[in-house]
KOLDRENDO-309711 format. One record per residue: residue in one letter; z, x, y of N, C-alpha, C in turn. Coordinates in steps of 0.02 Angstrom, whole numbers, plus 50000, padded with zeros to 5 digits. Layout:
AZXYZXYZXY/...
// end
This chain:
M500005004249940500005000050000500005004450062/T499565002750111499515006750171500095005250218/S500405010350245500965009350290500705006950357/P501045002050389500814999650454500865005250506/P500385005550553500405010750604501005009850651/L501265015350676501835015050721501625013750793/G501035016050813500755014050877500965018450936/R500625017150993500715021051054501425020551080/N501695014451082502375013551109502885017751071/F502815017851005503295021950966503205029250982/R502585031550988502475038651004502805040451071/L502775036051119503095037351183503855037551175/L504135032751137504855032651126505075038851088/W504685040751037504845046650998504845052851044/S504345053551086504305059351131504905059451179/A505095053551203505675053251248506315055251212/A506405052751150507005054351112507045061751096/V506475064651076506475071751059506595076051120/S506295074151176506405077851238507135077751258/S507435071851254508145071151272508585075051224/R508425074951160508825078551110508775086051121/L508185088451139508105095551153508565097651211/G508585093551263509025095151319509755094951300/D509945089951259510635089551235510835095851197/S510385098251155510545104151114510585110551156/L510265110451214510345116051260510995115551299/R511165109451319511745108451363512405109151326/T512455106251266513105105851232513415112751220/P513065117451188513365124051180513445127751246/A512985126551294513045129751359513665127351395/L513825120951387514435118151418515055121351389/A515055122551323515625125851292515685133051317/L515115136551323515125143351349515355143551421/L515145138551459515345138251530516095137051536/A516355132551493517075131251494517465137551477/A517215141451429517555147651411517515152851467/A516985152451508516915157051564517375155051621/V517515148551628517945146251682518675147351666/T518865146251603519565146951583519615149051510/R520135152751494520255154551424520815150351394/D521035145251431521565140851406521255136151353/P521455136751291521145132551239521265125151250/R521805123451283521935116351296521415113351343/I521215117151393520715114751440520025114451408/I519875119551368519225119551333519185113651285/A519735112251251519755106451206519695099951246/A519985099851307519945093851349519235092351369/V518825097451380518115096351396517765093051337/T517925095351276517635092251216517855085051210/V518485083751221518745076851216518435072351269/A518315075151329518005071251382517315068751363/G516975072551320516325070351295516365065751235/Q516955065251204517025061051145517345054251160/L517715053651215518065047451231517605041651251/P517095042751293516695037051317516415032451263/P516145035151207515905030351156516455025751130/L517065028151126517625023951105517835019051159/L517815021251222518035017051278517505012051299/F516875014051299516355010051329515795008051281/G515855009851217515315008451170515145001051166/L515634996851159515514989651154515254986851220/L515494989551275515244987351341514504989151349/G514324995151325513614997151328513184992351288/G513434989851232513054985051193512934978551231/V513424976351270513344970251309512774970951359/Y512774976451397512264977251448511584979051419/A511574981851360510934982951326510614976251307/D511024971151296510764964451281510624960451344/R510964962051399510864958351461510264960851501/W510154967251502509654970251546509014971851509/D508474972851546507854975251518507974982151487/R507854982651422508054988751387507634994751406/R506994993751417506554999251437506775002151504/R506884997851553507095000251619507795003251617/T508225000251575508905002951569508895010151544/M508495011351491508445018151464508165023051516/A507645020851552507355025251603507855026751658/L508225021551680508715022551733509275027251710/V509515026151649510055030351624509835037651620/D509225038851595508995045751591508875048751660/G508665044651708508585047051776509255049151806/V509765045151795510435046851820510705053051785/R510595053451719510825059451683510465065751707/A509825065051724509465070751751509785073051817/A509975068251859510295069951922510975073251912/V511365070651864512025073551851511965080751827/V511505081951779511445088751751511135093451803/A510665090851844510385095051897510925097151946/G511375092451963511925094252007512375099451976/L512495098851910512895103751876512555110651876/A511895110651867511525116951868511575120351936/V511535116451989511615119252057512315122052067/A512825118352044513515120652050513615127152012/V513315127651953513365133851913513025139551950/A512425138351976512065143552011512445146052073/L512795141552105513185143452165513885145752149/D514055146052084514715148052062515255143552090/R515125137052089515605132152116515875127552061/V515875129852000516095125651944516835126951929/G517215121551927517915121951907518035117251849/V518655116851828518835112651771518665105351785/A518805102951846518685095951862517945094251856/V517515098751878516785097651874516575097151801/L516825101551759516645101451688516865094851655/L517475092851668517735086751639517335080651662/L517185080451727516815074751754516105074451725/A515775080151722515085080351696515075078151622/A515525080851581515545079051510515675071651501/F516135068851541516315061851535515735057351558/L515435058851615514885054751641514285054551593/L514095060451569513515060751525513625056851460/A514225057351433514375053651371514415046151384/A514695044251441514735037151458514045034051467/L513605037651502512925035151510512565034951442/G512715039651399512405039851333512555033751291/T513135030651300513305024651261512835018951277/L512655018151341512195012851361511485014451336/F511295020851342510625022751319510555021551244/D511045023551204511005022751132510945015451111/S511335011151144511295003951128510615001051145/A510355002951203509705000351224509145002951180/S509185009251161508665012151118508665008851049/F509255007851020509315004650955509014997550957/A509154993951012508924987051017508184986651035/L507904991751066507204991551087506714992851029/L506904997150982506434999350931506104993650892/P506474988350871506144983050833505594979450872/A505604979850938505074976750978504454981150983/L504494987350959503944992050967503554993250903/V503864992150845503524993550781503594987450735/P503144986650687503204981150639503844981850598/P504124976250574504754976550535504704981250475/D504144981050439504084985250379504054992650396/A503924994350459503865001350479504525004050506/L505044999950511505675002250541505995008150504/P506035008050436506325013950404505935020350420/R505275019950420504875025850436504975027950508/A505005023150553505095024750624505775028050637/N506305025250607506965028250615506985035250585/G506655036150528506625042750497506275047750542/R505705045750571505345050150616505765052050677/L506135047250703506565048750760507095053950741/Q507395053050683507915057750662507625064550646/A507035064750616506715071150600506545074950664/G506245071550712506075074750775506685077350812/S507225073350812507835075450845508145081450810/A508115081550743508405087150706508025093650720/V507365093250722506965099250736507095101650806/A507075096950854507175098850924507865101750936/G508365098650904509045100950916509245106850874/G509095106550809509335111750763508915118050763/F508255117350768507825123150762507605126050829/L507595121950881507345124250946507905125050997/G508265119651012508745119751066509365123951053/A509705122650997510335126050983510265133650980/P509755136350945509695143650945509535146651013/A509185142651056508985145251121509535144851174/A510025140451162510515139151215510905145351235/G511145149151186511535155151202511115160451237/V510485161151215510045166051247509925164251320/L509775157851332509645155551401510265156251444/F510845154751416511465155351454511595162651473/A511435167151427511525174351441511055176651496/L510445173951497509965175751550510195173251618/A510405166951621510645163951684511035157751664/P511685157551679512105151851657511845145051679/A511485144751735511235138251758510615136051721/L510275140651686509625139151658509625133551606/P510085133551556510075128051507510185121251540/F510595120951592510725114551625510115112351665/A509775117051697509165115251734508625112551686/L508555115751628508065113351580508265106551551/D508915105551543509155099051519508975093551569/A509045094951633508855090051685508115088451680/V507695093551668506975092451662506835087951601/T507165089151545507045085051486507255077851497/F507805076651532508005069851547507495066351592/A507255069951642506755067051687506115065451649/A505905069951605505305068751565505405062651520/A505995062051490506135056351446506115049851486/A506375049851546506365043751588505645041651602/L505215046351619504515044751633504155042151570/L504305045151513503995042851451504205035751434/V504835034151444505075027351430504755022351478/L504665024151541504345019751590503625018351571/A503305022951534502615022051514502545017151457/L503095015051426503075010051373502815003451401/A502464999651360502264992951380502884988751390/P502904984451442503494980251452503634975851391/V504274975151376504494971251318504874965151344/P504674959051325505034953151349505774953251329/V506194951051376506914950651362507044944551319/A507474945251269507624939751223507894933751260/S507694927851240507914921751275508664920751271/A508984923551219509714922851212510074926051269/N509754930851304510084934251359510234929551417/A509874923851419509974919251476510654915851471/R510934915351412511574911951404512134917051406/R512354918651466512844923951474513544921051485/G514014923751448514704922151460515044928051493/S515704928651484516044934551509515874940451465/V516014946451491515894952451452516274952251387/W516904950251390517314950151329517074945051279/S516844939251304516594934251257515944936551223/E515534940351260514924942951230515064948451179/I515564952651194515774957651145516014954151082/A516434949051091516704945451033516144942150993/E515624939651027515064936550992514714941550947/G514604947650972514284952750932514704954750872/V515364955550883515814957450828515844951950776/R515874945650799515894940050751515254939750710/W514684940950742514064940650704514054946050651/L514254952150669514284957550621514754955850564/R515344953350581515834951750530515604946150485/G515184941650511514954935950472514364937350428/H514014942950439513444944650396513714949150340/R513754946250280514114949750226513814956550211/A513154956850202512844963150182512904968450237/L512774966450300512804971350354513514973750366/W513994969250359514694971150367514904976050312/R514684974750251514864979250196514544986150207/V513914986250230513594992650245513994996350299/T514224992750349514604995750404515264998750379/V515624995050337516254997550310516145003550264/L515625003250224515465008950180515285015150222/A514905014050276514735019650319515345022750352/A515825018550370516445021150400516825025350349/A516845023150286517175027150234516815033750223/C516145033550225515765039850219515915044550277/N515965041750338516115045950396516785049350390/L517265045950359517915048950348517845055450308/A517435055150254517335061150212516905066250247/I516375064050280515905068750313516255072650368/S516645069150410516985072650464517505077450437/G517805075750380518285080250350517955086650325/I517395085950289517065091950263516775096150319/M516525092850372516245096650428516785100350466/A517395097650467517935100850504518125107550474/V518025108350408518225114550375517625118250346/L517015116250365516415119050334516375126550343/V516495128950404516425136150416516925140150373/L517535137650367518035141150326517845140850252/Y517615135150230517415134450160516835139150144/A516355139450190515775143750179515975151150176/L516405153250222516595160350225517075162250169/D517565158050155518095159950109517945158150036/V517625152450025517525150049956516825151849931/L516315150649972515635152149951515445159349964/R515865162850001515755169950017515095171050055/V514975166550103514395167450147514555173050197/P514135178050204514275183250255514265180250325/P514705182450369514715179650437514035179850470/A513655185250460512995185750491512505180650461/G512645178150402512195173350371512405166150378/Y512945164850416513175157950421512665153450455/G512315156050505511815151950538511265149750490/L511055154250446510555152550396510825147450347/F511455148350327511775143550282511805136650314/A512005136350377512055129850412511365126750420/A510845130950426510165128350434509945124450373/A510255125550315510075121750255510185114350266/A510715112650303510845105650317510305102650361/I510055106650409509525104150453508875103050414/V508705107850371508105107150329508165101050284/G508735100250254508845094350212508795087850252/G509075087850312509055081950354508345080050373/V507935085050390507235083650408506865080850348/A506965083850289506635081350229506845074150214/G507495072750221507725065950209507435060950259/A507395063050322507125058550374506405056850360/L506015061650338505305060450325505195056250262/G505685056250216505615052450155505955045650156/A506305043950210506685037650211506235031550205/G505675031650240505235025850238504945024750168/R504745030050134504465029450067504985026750018/L505605029250025506125026949979506265019549989/A506305017250052506425010250065505855005850040/A505235008250048504655004450025504645003849949/R504865009049915504845009049842505415004949811/L506025005549839506605002449807506854996249843/G506704995549907507044990549947507644993749981/T507854991150039508354994650079509034995150045/L509304989550022509974989749992509994993749926/P509504992949881509504997349822509425004649841/A509035006149893508955013049914509615015849940/L509995011749976510645014050001511115015649943/R511115011649892511535013049833511325019449799/A510665020449792510425026549759510595032749800/V510545032149866510705037849909511435039849902/L511885034949900512595036549891512725040049825/A512385037849773512475041149708512245048349711/A511665049549743511405056349749511875060649791/Q512145057849844512605061649887513245063349849/T513485058849808514085060249769513965066149722/V513395066249689513235071849645513175078349685/A512835078049743512745084049784513415086549810/L513855082049833514495084249860514945086849805/T514895084049745515275086749689515035093849673/G514385094949673514115101649663514345106449717/F514365103949779514605108249834515335110149823/A515745105449801516455106749791516575111649733/L516115111849685516185116249627515845123049638/A515405123549688515025129749699515485135349722/R515315141349703515685147249725515195152849747/D514595150849765514085155649785513675152449841/P513415156449888513055153549946512435149549926/V512055151849875511415148449860511525141449833/P511905140449779512015133549756512385129349807/G512845132549844513195128849896512725126449951/G512265130849972511785128950023511305123549999/L511085123949936510635118849909510995112049905/A511615112149882511995105849879512095102949948/L512225107249997512315104850066511665101850092/A511095104850076510445102250098510315095250069/V510455094450005510355087849973510825082750004/F511445084650015511925080050045511705078050115/A511475082850155511245081350223510635076850221/A510185077950173509605073550167509815066450154/G510315065550110510555058850096510875055650157/T511235059650197511555056850257511045054250305/V510505057950315509985055750362509625049650335/V509475049450270509165043550241509615037450249/W510255038250235510735032850243510735030250316/N510775034850364510785032750434510145029050453/S509575031650431508935028450447508885021450418/L509095020650355509035014250322509545009250348/C510145011650364510645007150394510395004350461/A510125008750502509865006550567509305001550557/S508855002950511508284998550499508504991750473/Y509004991750429509244985450401509524980950457/G509934983950500510204980050556509674977650603/Q509194981950619508664980050665508224974450638/R508174973950572507764968650542508144962050538/H508814962250534509184956150519509574953350579/V509694957350630510074954950687509604951650737/P509774945850765509354942750816509264947450876/A508674947150907508504951750961509014951651018/G509274945751034509744945251090510434947951075/L510564949751011511214952450991511184959650968/L510594962550967510514969250938510944974550972/G510984974351038511394979351073512124978951054/R512384972851052513104971951038513274973350965/V512864970850920513004971950849512934979350831/G512414982650858512334989750845512924993750873/A513154991850933513734995350963514354994250921/A514444988250894515034986950852515004991050788/Q514414991750759514344996050700514535003250715/R514275005850770514435012750788515185013650802/M515495008650832516205009050847516615009650784/V516455005650733516825005950670516755012950639/G516155015750642516055022450615516425027750654/L516445027050721516785032050763517535032150751/L517815026550733518545026250725518785030450667/T518375031150615518605034850556518475042350561/A517995044350603517815051450606518395055950627/P518745054550682519305058950700519865058950648/V519955053350614520475053050562520305057950506/G519675057950485519465062450433519545069750452/A519375071450515519445078350537520175080550539/V520615076150563521325077850567521615078650497/L521465073950452521725074450384521475080750349/A520835082450360520565088550329520905094750356/G521025094850421521365100650450522065101550422/L522435096050417523115096450390523105098450316/A522645095550277522615097150206522405104350195/A521925106750235521695113650227522245118650245/A522635116850296523185121350316523715121850261/A523815116250226524335116150174524095118550106/Y523475116850088523255118150019522605122150015/G522285123550071521645127050069521065122150075/T520455124850081519865120650093519575117550030/V519705120449972519415117849910519635110649896/P520275108949902520465101949893520135097149943/V519985099550002519655095250052518955093350026/A518595098350000517925096949973517975092249913/G518475093349870518565088849813518735081749834/A519155081149886519345074449910518735070949941/A518315074749976517715071750004517255069149949/A517165073049896516755070849840517055064749807/G517715064649799518045058749770517955052549813/T517995053449879517895047849924517185044949916/F516695049349912516005047049903515915043549836/A516255045949785516215042649720516485035449724/L517045034549759517325027849767516855023449808/V516565026249861516105022449903515495020349862/T515255024949820514665023349779514815017649730/V515395017849698515575012349653515615005749691/A515915005949750515974999849791515284997349811/A514825001949829514154999849850513774996549792/W513824999349733513464996449676513744989649656/R514364988249675514654981749659514544976649714/T514434978949776514424974149833513744973649868/L513324978749867512684978449902512174975449854/L512164968849851511724965249804511164962149844/P510544964249834509984961949875509884954349874/A510034951049818509904943949813510444939749846/E510984942949868511544939149895511384936649965/P511544930449982511434928050050511854932150098/G511574933750156511914938350201512284935150257/V512034929650286512294927350349512774921450339/L513354922150367513834916750367513984914350438/S513724918150488513894916750557513514910650583/P513784907350635513464901350660512804902650693/S512654908950712512014910350744511434909250696/G511564909850631511084907750581510474911950570/A510434917950599509844922050588509944926550528/A509454926850485509514930950425509154937450432/
// end
């Protein structure tokens, strides 16, 4: 069967997403380097990181509301335009040596806050740009492009550019945001869903999105399973460098190459997500992916050498990207257009809540017992999630219980 074409609008959205991701991958490590240049106080450096992590928790659901209220194409362009201005201002401040702790905290917070609105609008816009059957392939292409731009291009270049001129990564990030804004504006206008005309209070609209998610049995189960996966993933990522160096005996000089295995696996998974969904169906594919990830993570926990450890990590990363692509596609196909921003934001919020818990638990466990039990616990968590998925993600089961009635 011939895959439906993705079309000009998707190519523009893909180019905007990749451009923005490239800038992010330049800015994020440069911001950490800049914080270390301003102060050596680890508490302040950690505060800059937290300032970039808080907005999705504080404003994620609010971003979903306005992604459903406003024209999504214009919202994305406006957000990227504002982000370009913020990062350009930061680049000027760096060039003039006028950066202090307050500037770093404010910039990290503003950029992350704006990102919550952009992410909700982007998630809700995609189903209007490509045919429903092409959504898994489109989401996979977006993730593949972002992985290449961020992992293979931006991240390795960030330190080099910062060493040449500390303002340079931020100036380039501003250019990528501006380019992304122009690319999004070039999209054909997309009609706003008629449901947007019936506006209540912000809180009532948030509650409507959460209720719809909770009432759709299959989507809610996928969301809860994803949150459980995030608990394990954040835990293993929190101790990955120690596990690689101490258990797998990866040489420090080779850690970058070892970590690149996850990027290669992620790109491969992103490119194969559409084919897997077309062959198996979305929910059966999600169950199969979890089973494969459980095997890969078990192999990673048992490995004691860089090569099998790196291969297992690549397979696991491929599964993570396939899971993310198919989860997004499933929601985009089943959620009514006027609720996509809010339901997508609610899904992301559930996942975000478990990530810091997993990292904290992994840190405490590793300090007390070493990193090997953390890897074993992560594999065990995935095994339990896989069993739950095979028992609950049943394709023939009716999904919607909510009064909105959209399947």
